[in-house]
N, C-alpha and C positions, 0 to 999 in steps of 0.2 A: 538172395534176399536183398531187396532194395535198401539203400542206406536209411531213408526216412523210416521205413517199416521196422528196421533193426532198432533205431533209436526209440521208437514208440513202444517196442517190447520191453525196453529197459526203463521206461519213464516211471517216476516216483509220484504217486498221487498226493494232492494237497490234503491237509487236514479237513475232515468232514465231507469230502467228495465221495459219496457212496457208489457212484457209477464208475470210479476209477478202478483200474486194475489193481490187484494186491501188490504191496511192496515186494520187491525182489531183494534178497540179502546181497551184500557186497560180494560174497564168494560166489553166489549163483550168477551174478552179473559178469564177474570175471570169467567164469567158466563159459558162459554164453558167448561173450565177446571173443574168447580164445577160439571156440569152435567155429564161429563165423569167419574169423580171419583165416583159419586153416582151410576152411572150405574154399576160400578165395585163392588159396595156393600159397602157403607159407613154407619157408625153408626149415630144415631140421635144426639149424643153429641160429644164433643171434645175428641180425643184419646191422649194417651201419645205422639204420634208422632206429633199430632196437637199442643199440648202445647209446645213441644220442638221446633217446627218450629217457634211459635210465640215468644218464648224466644230468639231464634237465630236472629229473625228479629229485636227485641227490642235492642239486643246487637249491631247489625250492625248499627242501627239507632243512638245509642249513639256515635258512632265513626265518624258520618258524620258531616261536617261543619254546624254550625248554619245558616249561610248565606254568601253571597259574601261580601268581604271587600277590597276596593281599587283595584278592577279588571280593566284591560284595555283589551277590546275586539275589534272585527272587525265588522263594520257596513256595510251593503249593502242596507240600505234604502228600496226602493221599487223594486229593481232590483236583485233578488236573482240569476239570471243566469249570472250576471256580474262577479262572482268569482267562482272558482272551489274549491273543498276541498283539492286538491293538492296545490293550491295557499295559502289556509288557513294554511296548514301544514307548508309551506315554511315560513310563518310569526310566527310560533310557537303559534298562537292564540288558546286559550282555550274557548273563549266565542264569540258568534255571535249575531247580532241584525238585525231586519228588521221591517218594518211597513206594515200593512194590510189595504188597503182602504176598508171600509165596503160596499161601493157601488158595489163592485164586487160580492156581495151576493144577489142582488135584484131579480134575477130570481128565480122562484118558486122551481126549481130543483137544485139550486146552491149547491155544496158540498164543504165546506171549505177544506176538506182533498185533494181535486183535484187542489186547487189553488197553483201556483208555490211557493209563499212565505211560505204557511203553510207546503207544502211538504218539502221544503228546511230545515226549522227549525226542523221539526219532524225527518228528516233524520240526522240532526246535533245532535239532542238530543240522538238518538239511538247510535251515534258515540262517545258519551261521552263529547260533547260540552256543556257548559252552554249556555242557550238560552234566549233571550229577544224578546218579540213580542209587538209592540205598535199598538193599534187599532186606526185607523184613521177614523174620522167621518167628511167627507168633506161637510160642509154646508156654504161655503163662497159665494155661489151664491143663496141661498134661506134660509128662516128662519128655525131655529131649531124646531123640534116637541116639543109641550108642554107636560108635564109629563102624563096627562090623555087622550091624543089624540089617535085616531086611527093610526096616523103616528108613534107615540111612541110605540104603541103595535107592529106594523110591524117591527120597528127597533129592538125591544127586541127579536122578533122571529128570526130575522137574527142573532142577537148576540148569542142566545142559541145554534144555529148550531156550532158557532165558539167555544163557551165554552165546548160543548160536545166533540169537537175534541182536544182542546189544554190543558185544565186543567189537571194538574198532568203529562202532557207530555212536558211542557216547564217550565223553571225555574222562569221567571218573565213576567207578563202580565201588560203592562202600559196602563191605561185607558185614551185614548186620545193621539193623536200624537203631534200636535201643535194647541191646541184648540183656542188660541187667535189670530191665523192667519187663521185658517180653519172655520171661522164663520164670520157673518155680524157685522159691528160696532154697529148697533142698538141692537143686541142680547147681546153684551158684556156690554152695558150700562144698559139695561133693567133688567138684571138678568136672561134672558132666557138661556144664556150659562151655568151658574152655575146650574140652575134648571135641565137642560137636563143631565149634567154629574153626578150630584148628584143622579138622578134617575137611570142612567145606573149603577153607582157604587153600589148603594144598591141592584140592581138586581144581579149583578155579585156576590156580597158577599153572598146573599141568595142562589144563585145557587150553589156556591162552598160548602157552609155549608150543603145543602141538599144532594149533591152528594158525599161528602167526609167527613163523620162525624168523622172519626178517624184522620183526618189531610190530608193536600194536599201539594204537592211539589211546587205548583205554588204560588209565592208571588205577591202581588198586589201593584202597585205604581200609583199615579196620573200622568197624562201626562205633557208635557213639557211647560215651560214658555219660552217666547222669548222676546228679546229687553229690558230686565230689566235694562241694562245700561242706558236706557233713563228714567229719573224720570217720565215723562208723561205716561209711560207704566205700572207704578206701581199704579194700580187703586183700586177702591172698589172691582171690580170683581177679581182681582188677590189676593187681601187680603182675600176675601171670599173663594177662591180656597185653599189657604194655611190654613185658619182656619178650613175648612172642613176636610182637610188632617189631621190636628192635632187632630181633635175631633173624628176621625173614627179609632177605634183600629185595625181593620183589614187591614188598609192601612199602608205600611211600609215606605213610603216617597214620594218624588216628583221628577220628571224629569226636567232638564233644558237643553236648546239648545242655548248656547252662540256662535252664529256666529257673529264675531265682527271685528272691525278695529284695535284693539291692544290688547295685553294680559292684560293690565291694565283694559280694559272694562269688563273682566270676574268677577273681585272681587265684583262688585255691586250685582251680582246674588247671591253669597254666603252670603254677608252681609244682603241681604234682606230675603232670603229663610230660612237659618239655624235658626235664632232666633225665627221664627214662627212655627217650627216644635217641636215635642216632643224630648226630649234629646236622646231617643233610636231610633228615626227615622233617616233614611239616605237619600241620594240623588243619583240620576242617572244623567249621562251626556251622553245621547245616541247619541248626535250630538254636535260637537263644532269645530270651525275652524276660520281662519283669512280671510274668503272669501271676506269680505268687504275691507280689506286692499288690497288683490289682485286686486279687481275691480278698486280701485283708480289708479292703475298703468297700466291699459290696454292701454291707449292712450299715454303712455310714449314712447319716442324714445328708440330703443334698445341701450345698452351701446356701445360706440365706439370700445372698445376692442373686443367685440364679433362680431360687424359688420366687423371689419377689418379681424379677423381670419377666417370668413366664407364668406367673399366677399359679404356682404349684402349691398344693397343701403343705403346711409345715409338717415336718416329720417324715416326709417321703424319703424312702431309702434309695441309694444309688442304683441298686440292681433293678428296681422298678422302673426307673427312667430308661434303662437299657432295654428292659423287656417291652416297654411301650414303643421304643424306637424300632424294635424288630417287628412289631405288629403294624406300626405306622411310621415308616421312615421320616425323619426330621428334616426340615430345611437345613442347609449347610450351616448357616449362621447360628442356629440354635445348638447343633451338635458341637460346633466349635466352642461356643460359650460354655457348654456343659463340661467339656474337657479343660478349657483354660481356666475356668473359675474353680475347679476342683484342685486343691493344692497337691494332692497325691499324684496327679497326672502332670500338672503345669510344672512341678519341680523336676520332672523326669522326661520332659518332652524332647530333650536332646540325648537321650540314652543311647540311641543308635549311632549318632555322630561320635559321642564320647567313647563308646565301647569299641567301635571300629578303629578309632585312633590307637587304643591300647593294643588291639589285636595286631594291627599293622606295625606297631613299634617293636614287637618281638622279632620281626624279620623272619618269622617262621610260619605265618599264615599263608595257606594256599587259597582256600575259598571259604567265605562265610555266606550264608544265605538267610534272608529274613522273610517272614510270612507276608504274602501279598494280599490275600482276600479273606473276607469273612465267609468261611465255608458253611454249607448247610448243617454239618454236625456241631458247629460252634453255637448256632442259634436255636437248636431244637430243645424244647423244654427248658428254656432259661430260667434260672432261679439262683438265689444266693449260694447254693451248694455247688453250682456248676463252675468249672474253671472258665474265667472270662477271657478265653483265647481271642475273641474277636476284637478286644481293645489293643491287641498287638498289631493288627493288620494295617498294611499300608493304605488300603482302600476301605472306606466305610460303605461298602457296596450293599449291605443288608440293614444298615441303620440310618442312612442319609439318602435324601432324595438325589437322583442323578442330575448331571448337568444338562444343559440344553442340547448338547451334541451327543448325549446318551452315555458318556463315560461316568464311572463312579467318582465320587469325591475323594480326594487324598486325605489321610488322616493328619490332623493338626500336629505340626512339628516333625513327625516321622517321614511323611511323604517328601517334603522339601529336602530334608536331610539326606534321604536315600538318593535322590537325584543328584545332590551336590557331591556325594561321595563316589559317584561314578567317574572313572578315569578313561582317558582316551585309549590307553593300551588294553583296557578290558572290554571295549565295545565290539560289536559284531563287525566282520566275521571273526570268530575265535578259531584260530588254527594253531595247534600244538604239534611238537615233534613226536614221533613214535618213541616208545620206550622199549628197551631191549627185553626180550622174553627168555 
């Protein structure tokens, strides 16, 4: 085989190039390259060149970062198509995160590598981004499988497909997205939730160890806790979740999702979680926002100054201004005035800056990620009853007219603070050491 042809066979397609060959996993690439070398006439034992290459690899490994510390990245949740890589570069983001609903793999022929979320993160990884994937097991409408049941066997078989595709090709795998919301109340009380996720975690750890005996670049975290600002939500099940995290050496920490009414409501998460982890363990914050604060003001009347400036009828509620902007995106200046003249937003425009400072001050933050774009699900059937997630987003891509160069407009306060919070050590290319398996 000619050298150029061999490289072509191993080439990785760019995102969106439908004519490119399918991606080849790292293990298949290594197998193919080994076969090609042996066909060319390799020896049975390591040569001087082999030893030199191994020493060079070890030397490079020593120069890599041990793990992420205090990173702020971009989150696109379940909508990878909501943001382009050009928009990520405009943010100076070096890390990205999304979640994968495992129900999308229930077909016998389902291929994780063809799912939009997985394709996006693998493309990002090849482009030098740090990557976080949360595995979502949606069981809020039916009971979780028992550890020894046929349903669990089927769930683990689907999981194996994902592990084969993403392990060593993403930086962080979070086991569970929001398990205490994505499950039935009875399963949280009975212990079924904990038993399910402990079984899944043990399976992932064993799979990683068997597949990557010399170390793997994918770190493991337990999925996110919600509503911890409410004492009633700190239960025996959440205690067991954290005790299991602490007692499992292969798990590097836990994720939290503080969607709250005030910045003060985030501190209870840290006060509860950090003392129950090992000292060397860290935490993720792959989602956080003031969405419940925004929701409280949806039925407010728009400020009189804004109404006068734009000749809006007196008594118009806030939610209606947003709904109209969804139907007919506003000029940037008008949307900025809407936010800056509204006290509930103006007084919290530096939430991202202030909260990241608190997370970093703990010395235990690994990665936090913040919502990038206004996704399609956020704007569908908008009303005062809908959670106004779109107000969290770094881009006003569905409520504001785009700039002359086609880019969406950054959200007042949040966009500039996100860029200012990016540090040189977190920029691309992100390269981390392998972790022992």
